[in-house]
N, CA, C and O of each residue as an XYZ file, in Angstrom:
624
protein
N      55.409    -52.127     45.432
C      55.295    -51.428     46.703
C      55.017    -49.950     46.443
O      55.728    -49.309     45.670
N      54.006    -49.422     47.074
C      53.642    -48.022     46.932
C      54.334    -47.235     48.038
O      54.214    -47.556     49.220
N      55.061    -46.198     47.631
C      55.724    -45.343     48.598
C      54.807    -44.159     48.871
O      54.427    -43.423     47.960
N      54.463    -43.992     50.131
C      53.581    -42.898     50.517
C      54.404    -41.618     50.623
O      55.460    -41.592     51.254
N      53.907    -40.576     50.005
C      54.604    -39.300     50.054
C      54.348    -38.633     51.397
O      53.234    -38.661     51.919
N      55.394    -38.037     51.942
C      55.199    -37.236     53.147
C      55.794    -35.851     52.906
O      56.616    -35.654     52.011
N      55.366    -34.918     53.713
C      55.750    -33.527     53.494
C      57.261    -33.344     53.519
O      57.819    -32.699     52.632
N      57.919    -33.896     54.508
C      59.357    -33.665     54.655
C      60.140    -34.133     53.441
O      60.998    -33.407     52.939
N      59.855    -35.343     52.964
C      60.567    -35.866     51.790
C      60.296    -35.041     50.539
O      61.208    -34.752     49.766
N      59.039    -34.667     50.348
C      58.676    -33.885     49.168
C      59.283    -32.476     49.242
O      59.686    -31.920     48.220
N      59.347    -31.906     50.438
C      59.943    -30.579     50.601
C      61.447    -30.617     50.322
O      61.988    -29.709     49.692
N      62.109    -31.657     50.789
C      63.553    -31.799     50.505
C      63.802    -31.955     49.013
O      64.749    -31.387     48.470
N      62.954    -32.720     48.362
C      63.071    -32.911     46.909
C      62.866    -31.583     46.172
O      63.595    -31.265     45.233
N      61.868    -30.817     46.608
C      61.619    -29.522     45.983
C      62.773    -28.560     46.246
O      63.131    -27.766     45.377
N      63.349    -28.629     47.431
C      64.499    -27.782     47.756
C      65.672    -28.078     46.816
O      66.376    -27.161     46.392
N      65.879    -29.346     46.495
C      66.943    -29.707     45.547
C      66.647    -29.144     44.160
O      67.553    -28.678     43.470
N      65.381    -29.188     43.753
C      64.999    -28.617     42.458
C      65.244    -27.106     42.458
O      65.678    -26.546     41.450
N      64.966    -26.448     43.583
C      65.237    -25.012     43.692
C      66.726    -24.728     43.565
O      67.127    -23.786     42.883
N      67.548    -25.548     44.224
C      68.999    -25.377     44.124
C      69.474    -25.517     42.676
O      70.329    -24.758     42.220
N      68.916    -26.487     41.964
C      69.268    -26.674     40.559
C      68.883    -25.421     39.762
O      69.669    -24.923     38.956
N      67.677    -24.923     39.993
C      67.206    -23.738     39.269
C      68.113    -22.535     39.553
O      68.505    -21.816     38.633
N      68.438    -22.325     40.812
C      69.295    -21.198     41.195
C      70.633    -21.294     40.473
O      71.141    -20.301     39.953
N      71.194    -22.487     40.446
C      72.485    -22.697     39.781
C      72.391    -22.426     38.282
O      73.240    -21.731     37.723
N      71.372    -22.965     37.633
C      71.318    -22.827     36.177
C      70.967    -21.407     35.743
O      71.401    -20.968     34.678
N      70.186    -20.680     36.550
C      69.924    -19.282     36.185
C      71.223    -18.483     36.208
O      71.382    -17.524     35.453
N      72.151    -18.884     37.078
C      73.458    -18.238     37.093
C      74.315    -18.622     35.894
O      75.037    -17.786     35.352
N      74.239    -19.882     35.479
C      75.069    -20.382     34.370
C      74.462    -20.141     32.991
O      75.169    -19.778     32.051
N      73.151    -20.343     32.874
C      72.467    -20.262     31.582
C      71.213    -19.388     31.668
O      70.109    -19.880     31.434
N      71.360    -18.113     31.997
C      70.144    -17.288     32.123
C      69.442    -17.145     30.769
O      70.095    -17.163     29.725
N      68.121    -17.003     30.788
C      67.425    -16.728     29.525
C      68.050    -15.516     28.836
O      68.514    -14.582     29.490
N      68.053    -15.550     27.529
C      68.764    -14.532     26.737
C      68.335    -13.097     27.033
O      69.157    -12.182     26.978
N      67.076    -12.895     27.341
C      66.586    -11.533     27.534
C      66.666    -11.051     28.986
O      66.119     -9.995     29.304
N      67.326    -11.790     29.865
C      67.449    -11.398     31.265
C      68.755    -10.659     31.506
O      69.809    -11.066     31.017
N      68.678     -9.569     32.265
C      69.896     -8.903     32.709
C      70.286     -9.458     34.082
O      69.577    -10.287     34.652
N      71.409     -8.994     34.596
C      71.919     -9.513     35.875
C      70.933     -9.268     37.022
O      70.782    -10.109     37.908
N      70.267     -8.112     36.999
C      69.294     -7.777     38.042
C      68.132     -8.771     38.030
O      67.674     -9.199     39.089
N      67.659     -9.134     36.855
C      66.562    -10.099     36.734
C      67.001    -11.467     37.241
O      66.258    -12.130     37.965
N      68.193    -11.886     36.868
C      68.719    -13.178     37.321
C      68.753    -13.216     38.842
O      68.295    -14.187     39.444
N      69.284    -12.184     39.466
C      69.376    -12.146     40.933
C      67.993    -12.158     41.573
O      67.786    -12.821     42.589
N      67.056    -11.437     40.990
C      65.695    -11.406     41.522
C      65.053    -12.803     41.472
O      64.460    -13.260     42.449
N      65.182    -13.462     40.332
C      64.580    -14.798     40.184
C      65.267    -15.794     41.112
O      64.599    -16.618     41.737
N      66.577    -15.728     41.208
C      67.284    -16.615     42.135
C      66.793    -16.394     43.571
O      66.638    -17.354     44.326
N      66.552    -15.147     43.947
C      66.038    -14.859     45.294
C      64.632    -15.423     45.488
O      64.298    -15.899     46.573
N      63.812    -15.373     44.442
C      62.481    -15.994     44.528
C      62.601    -17.488     44.792
O      61.868    -18.036     45.615
N      63.518    -18.144     44.101
C      63.712    -19.583     44.293
C      64.255    -19.886     45.686
O      63.890    -20.899     46.284
N      65.114    -19.028     46.204
C      65.599    -19.217     47.581
C      64.444    -19.099     48.576
O      64.356    -19.863     49.537
N      63.565    -18.131     48.331
C      62.404    -17.939     49.204
C      61.469    -19.139     49.122
O      60.984    -19.607     50.152
N      61.204    -19.650     47.914
C      60.337    -20.825     47.770
C      60.941    -22.030     48.485
O      60.233    -22.801     49.132
N      62.264    -22.180     48.359
C      62.948    -23.282     49.035
C      62.772    -23.147     50.554
O      62.434    -24.115     51.235
N      63.002    -21.956     51.066
C      62.880    -21.725     52.500
C      61.452    -21.990     52.985
O      61.250    -22.605     54.032
N      60.467    -21.521     52.219
C      59.070    -21.737     52.610
C      58.687    -23.215     52.550
O      57.848    -23.672     53.326
N      59.295    -23.953     51.640
C      59.023    -25.391     51.572
C      59.642    -26.114     52.764
O      59.025    -27.011     53.339
N      60.852    -25.726     53.132
C      61.563    -26.411     54.214
C      61.105    -25.974     55.607
O      61.146    -26.762     56.552
N      60.673    -24.724     55.734
C      60.238    -24.214     57.038
C      58.898    -23.488     56.889
O      58.829    -22.269     57.047
N      57.843    -24.234     56.588
C      56.548    -23.597     56.384
C      55.884    -23.214     57.702
O      56.215    -23.734     58.768
N      54.945    -22.296     57.594
C      54.078    -22.055     58.739
C      53.298    -23.349     58.963
O      53.007    -24.061     58.002
N      52.956    -23.665     60.199
C      52.264    -24.940     60.475
C      51.031    -25.186     59.601
O      50.791    -26.313     59.168
N      50.253    -24.137     59.345
C      49.032    -24.342     58.556
C      49.329    -24.683     57.090
O      48.447    -25.168     56.383
N      50.561    -24.437     56.628
C      50.928    -24.747     55.246
C      51.802    -25.999     55.129
O      52.292    -26.319     54.045
N      51.993    -26.698     56.236
C      52.833    -27.892     56.207
C      51.986    -29.105     55.821
O      51.713    -29.993     56.629
N      51.580    -29.099     54.535
C      50.798    -30.208     53.995
C      51.091    -30.316     52.501
O      51.558    -29.361     51.881
N      50.815    -31.476     51.936
C      51.155    -31.730     50.534
C      50.373    -30.845     49.571
O      50.876    -30.505     48.500
N      49.161    -30.471     49.935
C      48.373    -29.597     49.054
C      49.030    -28.223     48.933
O      49.124    -27.677     47.834
N      49.477    -27.669     50.036
C      50.165    -26.373     49.991
C      51.502    -26.482     49.262
O      51.895    -25.577     48.526
N      52.187    -27.592     49.473
C      53.476    -27.784     48.802
C      53.303    -27.862     47.289
O      54.194    -27.460     46.541
N      52.170    -28.373     46.839
C      51.904    -28.454     45.398
C      51.911    -27.066     44.772
O      52.398    -26.902     43.653
N      51.382    -26.068     45.467
C      51.407    -24.698     44.947
C      52.846    -24.207     44.775
O      53.179    -23.575     43.773
N      53.691    -24.504     45.756
C      55.098    -24.109     45.651
C      55.777    -24.861     44.499
O      56.588    -24.291     43.769
N      55.439    -26.131     44.348
C      56.007    -26.933     43.267
C      55.622    -26.342     41.913
O      56.452    -26.257     41.008
N      54.371    -25.939     41.781
C      53.926    -25.308     40.538
C      54.709    -24.025     40.267
O      55.096    -23.763     39.128
N      54.942    -23.231     41.302
C      55.731    -22.005     41.143
C      57.135    -22.322     40.637
O      57.630    -21.685     39.708
N      57.765    -23.307     41.255
C      59.143    -23.666     40.909
C      59.250    -24.164     39.465
O      60.206    -23.832     38.765
N      58.287    -24.946     39.024
C      58.409    -25.601     37.724
C      57.795    -24.841     36.553
O      58.045    -25.192     35.400
N      57.004    -23.817     36.818
C      56.291    -23.136     35.736
C      57.212    -22.726     34.594
O      56.940    -23.060     33.441
N      58.272    -22.027     34.881
C      59.149    -21.535     33.815
C      59.792    -22.683     33.032
O      60.072    -22.545     31.841
N      60.021    -23.801     33.693
C      60.676    -24.933     33.032
C      59.701    -25.768     32.210
O      60.117    -26.652     31.461
N      58.416    -25.493     32.346
C      57.399    -26.143     31.515
C      56.919    -25.211     30.406
O      56.459    -25.677     29.364
N      57.021    -23.911     30.620
C      56.499    -22.953     29.656
C      57.540    -22.430     28.685
O      57.193    -22.015     27.579
N      58.793    -22.438     29.066
C      59.849    -21.849     28.240
C      60.687    -22.928     27.565
O      60.475    -24.125     27.759
N      61.635    -22.469     26.776
C      62.591    -23.369     26.147
C      63.951    -22.684     26.155
O      64.059    -21.496     26.456
N      64.968    -23.434     25.827
C      66.316    -22.883     25.801
C      67.266    -23.726     26.622
O      66.878    -24.722     27.233
N      68.522    -23.304     26.624
C      69.565    -24.052     27.334
C      69.233    -24.229     28.804
O      69.437    -25.309     29.359
N      68.726    -23.185     29.442
C      68.460    -23.279     30.876
C      67.392    -24.332     31.179
O      67.456    -24.997     32.213
N      66.421    -24.486     30.293
C      65.370    -25.485     30.486
C      65.942    -26.896     30.306
O      65.693    -27.786     31.120
N      66.697    -27.081     29.247
C      67.275    -28.399     28.976
C      68.228    -28.826     30.092
O      68.191    -29.976     30.531
N      69.072    -27.915     30.549
C      70.004    -28.233     31.620
C      69.253    -28.565     32.909
O      69.626    -29.495     33.624
N      68.201    -27.808     33.205
C      67.408    -28.054     34.406
C      66.874    -29.486     34.414
O      67.045    -30.210     35.395
N      66.224    -29.896     33.316
C      65.630    -31.238     33.282
C      66.700    -32.324     33.290
O      66.480    -33.406     33.836
N      67.842    -32.050     32.699
C      68.953    -33.014     32.739
C      69.429    -33.200     34.183
O      69.684    -34.322     34.618
N      69.544    -32.103     34.914
C      69.979    -32.184     36.312
C      68.930    -32.838     37.206
O      69.271    -33.576     38.131
N      67.670    -32.570     36.933
C      66.592    -33.229     37.694
C      66.740    -34.744     37.553
O      66.636    -35.486     38.529
N      66.983    -35.184     36.325
C      67.158    -36.623     36.077
C      68.441    -37.133     36.731
O      68.432    -38.185     37.371
N      69.553    -36.393     36.576
C      70.840    -36.812     37.149
C      70.775    -36.963     38.664
O      71.459    -37.812     39.235
N      69.964    -36.150     39.310
C      69.857    -36.214     40.772
C      68.718    -37.127     41.229
O      68.333    -37.128     42.398
N      68.190    -37.898     40.285
C      67.136    -38.882     40.573
C      65.920    -38.281     41.287
O      65.322    -38.910     42.160
N      65.574    -37.074     40.906
C      64.350    -36.460     41.428
C      63.227    -36.892     40.498
O      63.350    -36.770     39.279
N      62.155    -37.385     41.048
C      61.127    -38.019     40.214
C      60.096    -37.039     39.648
O      58.906    -37.346     39.584
N      60.560    -35.872     39.245
C      59.686    -34.930     38.557
C      59.691    -35.267     37.069
O      60.689    -35.742     36.526
N      58.559    -35.012     36.426
C      58.408    -35.358     35.018
C      58.093    -34.098     34.222
O      57.252    -33.288     34.611
N      58.780    -33.956     33.113
C      58.514    -32.832     32.213
C      57.214    -33.108     31.473
O      57.096    -34.106     30.762
N      56.247    -32.229     31.642
C      54.926    -32.433     31.062
C      54.787    -31.657     29.754
O      55.282    -30.537     29.622
N      54.114    -32.266     28.807
C      53.774    -31.585     27.560
C      52.345    -31.084     27.703
O      51.399    -31.718     27.234
N      52.206    -29.951     28.349
C      50.877    -29.424     28.657
C      50.120    -29.064     27.385
O      48.936    -29.376     27.260
N      50.794    -28.407     26.437
C      50.123    -28.067     25.181
C      49.647    -29.323     24.463
O      48.536    -29.359     23.934
N      50.483    -30.342     24.446
C      50.114    -31.604     23.801
C      48.873    -32.213     24.428
O      47.991    -32.701     23.721
N      48.801    -32.185     25.757
C      47.629    -32.729     26.454
C      46.370    -31.950     26.104
O      45.312    -32.533     25.864
N      46.495    -30.635     26.077
C      45.341    -29.792     25.761
C      44.898    -30.027     24.320
O      43.704    -30.150     24.046
N      45.855    -30.088     23.405
C      45.517    -30.340     21.999
C      44.860    -31.703     21.826
O      43.892    -31.837     21.077
N      45.377    -32.706     22.511
C      44.808    -34.049     22.403
C      43.377    -34.081     22.946
O      42.500    -34.725     22.370
N      43.154    -33.385     24.052
C      41.838    -33.335     24.672
C      40.872    -32.491     23.853
O      39.673    -32.766     23.809
N      41.419    -31.437     23.189
C      40.595    -30.565     22.371
C      39.828    -29.520     23.148
O      38.848    -28.958     22.658
N      40.288    -29.260     24.381
C      39.518    -28.361     25.237
C      40.399    -27.830     26.362
O      41.242    -28.548     26.898
N      40.192    -26.566     26.712
C      40.853    -25.957     27.865
C      39.915    -26.124     29.053
O      38.754    -25.719     28.998
N      40.426    -26.726     30.131
C      39.568    -27.072     31.275
C      39.547    -26.044     32.395
O      38.587    -26.000     33.164
N      40.573    -25.223     32.505
C      40.648    -24.346     33.678
C      41.283    -23.013     33.309
O      41.876    -22.854     32.242
N      41.141    -22.070     34.216
C      41.762    -20.764     34.013
C      43.284    -20.899     33.970
O      43.957    -20.159     33.253
N      43.818    -21.840     34.737
C      45.263    -22.062     34.734
C      45.719    -22.513     33.340
O      46.732    -22.030     32.833
N      44.980    -23.430     32.726
C      45.310    -23.871     31.371
C      45.119    -22.731     30.369
O      45.918    -22.581     29.444
N      44.071    -21.933     30.545
C      43.825    -20.785     29.672
C      45.029    -19.843     29.709
O      45.539    -19.433     28.666
N      45.475    -19.504     30.917
C      46.629    -18.614     31.066
C      47.882    -19.230     30.457
O      48.668    -18.538     29.809
N      48.066    -20.519     30.662
C      49.229    -21.202     30.121
C      49.243    -21.114     28.594
O      50.252    -20.734     27.999
N      48.121    -21.465     27.963
C      48.036    -21.429     26.502
C      48.291    -20.013     25.999
O      49.032    -19.811     25.037
N      47.675    -19.042     26.650
C      47.861    -17.642     26.266
C      49.336    -17.252     26.334
O      49.837    -16.546     25.459
N      50.025    -17.713     27.369
C      51.432    -17.354     27.573
C      52.387    -18.020     26.590
O      53.392    -17.420     26.210
N      52.091    -19.253     26.169
C      53.111    -20.014     25.432
C      52.819    -20.260     23.958
O      53.724    -20.665     23.230
N      51.610    -20.035     23.492
C      51.287    -20.476     22.132
C      52.071    -19.730     21.062
O      52.454    -20.338     20.063
N      52.323    -18.437     21.233
C      53.087    -17.689     20.225
C      54.526    -18.195     20.189
O      55.082    -18.416     19.113
N      55.119    -18.377     21.338
C      56.478    -18.908     21.400
C      56.538    -20.318     20.811
O      57.484    -20.665     20.103
N      55.520    -21.123     21.111
C      55.491    -22.501     20.608
C      55.438    -22.541     19.084
O      56.094    -23.386     18.475
N      54.681    -21.655     18.458
C      54.628    -21.633     16.988
C      55.950    -21.110     16.424
O      56.425    -21.606     15.403
N      56.540    -20.119     17.077
C      57.820    -19.571     16.616
C      58.937    -20.608     16.683
O      59.842    -20.610     15.850
N      58.867    -21.490     17.680
C      59.908    -22.507     17.859
C      59.544    -23.829     17.183
O      60.234    -24.833     17.365
N      58.455    -23.830     16.402
C      57.995    -25.024     15.680
C      57.660    -26.188     16.602
O      57.800    -27.349     16.218
N      57.214    -25.876     17.829
C      56.756    -26.940     18.723
C      55.313    -27.314     18.429
O      54.853    -28.396     18.796
N      54.595    -26.402     17.757
C      53.240    -26.694     17.293
C      53.122    -26.241     15.843
O      53.887    -25.394     15.383
N      52.159    -26.811     15.131
C      51.931    -26.459     13.735
C      50.971    -25.277     13.636
O      50.378    -24.858     14.630
N      50.827    -24.748     12.423
C      49.847    -23.676     12.198
C      48.435    -24.156     12.506
O      47.626    -23.410     13.058
N      48.142    -25.395     12.151
C      46.817    -25.974     12.429
C      46.593    -26.044     13.942
O      45.520    -25.686     14.428
N      47.595    -26.499     14.679
C      47.475    -26.582     16.141
C      47.322    -25.190     16.760
O      46.578    -25.011     17.724
N      48.027    -24.215     16.200
C      47.910    -22.839     16.669
C      46.473    -22.350     16.511
O      45.914    -21.736     17.420
N      45.888    -22.622     15.364
C      44.493    -22.226     15.116
C      43.542    -22.955     16.062
O      42.590    -22.360     16.567
N      43.797    -24.237     16.302
C      42.973    -24.998     17.243
C      43.048    -24.398     18.648
O      42.032    -24.274     19.331
N      44.246    -24.029     19.068
C      44.408    -23.425     20.392
C      43.661    -22.093     20.475
O      43.038    -21.789     21.492
N      43.723    -21.304     19.407
C      42.966    -20.046     19.370
C      41.468    -20.301     19.526
O      40.785    -19.586     20.260
N      40.964    -21.318     18.836
C      39.547    -21.680     18.952
C      39.211    -22.111     20.374
O      38.171    -21.734     20.916
N      40.101    -22.905     20.978
C      39.863    -23.365     22.352
C      39.843    -22.192     23.330
O      39.044    -22.170     24.266
N      40.737    -21.208     23.105
C      40.732    -20.017     23.956
C      39.390    -19.291     23.841
O      38.802    -18.890     24.846
N      38.917    -19.129     22.608
C      37.626    -18.475     22.386
C      36.482    -19.233     23.024
O      35.609    -18.637     23.655
N      36.485    -20.556     22.862
C      35.435    -21.387     23.467
C      35.444    -21.258     24.985
O      34.388    -21.155     25.610
N      36.626    -21.263     25.570
C      36.734    -21.157     27.019
C      36.221    -19.798     27.495
O      35.495    -19.716     28.486
N      36.604    -18.726     26.778
C      36.130    -17.390     27.151
C      34.610    -17.287     27.060
O      33.977    -16.709     27.944
N      34.019    -17.842     26.001
C      32.558    -17.810     25.871
C      31.887    -18.583     27.002
O      30.884    -18.141     27.564
N      32.445    -19.724     27.322
C      31.902    -20.556     28.402
C      31.983    -19.819     29.750
O      31.059    -19.899     30.559
N      33.073    -19.115     29.979
C      33.266    -18.384     31.241
C      32.280    -17.228     31.374
O      31.839    -16.905     32.477
N      31.933    -16.600     30.236
C      31.016    -15.461     30.278
C      29.591    -15.886     30.631
O      28.823    -15.082     31.159
N      29.232    -17.127     30.349
C      27.856    -17.606     30.589
C      27.566    -17.824     32.035
O      26.457    -18.224     32.389
């Protein structure tokens, strides 16, 4: 049986993910964040939750909600640490059907950066990924080549 997604259900699910994020930033903030940064990020998540639950009519659709979902999950896909692990554990514990994606792995397997969003993602995470041994030196070099190829393609 295929369950059709509707805005209200997806917005409630995203609101729960926001609540989890707000809680974990309080309990397990990234090491380089001060209290002011934690409060600012928590307020961003509260705002995203509110916008998901009470959108302007023109934004009450699944396509617009996807943008909010991307905002909510970006840090949990790009970073690592206790706060990331706890977040995904809670997502699973609360039976929210979000999936942790290995974006770098997909890009490496494909051998190509397809979009500006992927370009920005690779640029943001590749140094951290090599430092944390999530990618090899060979993969790091491949990602550098893909960044160069994408930039050349964009200039044409």
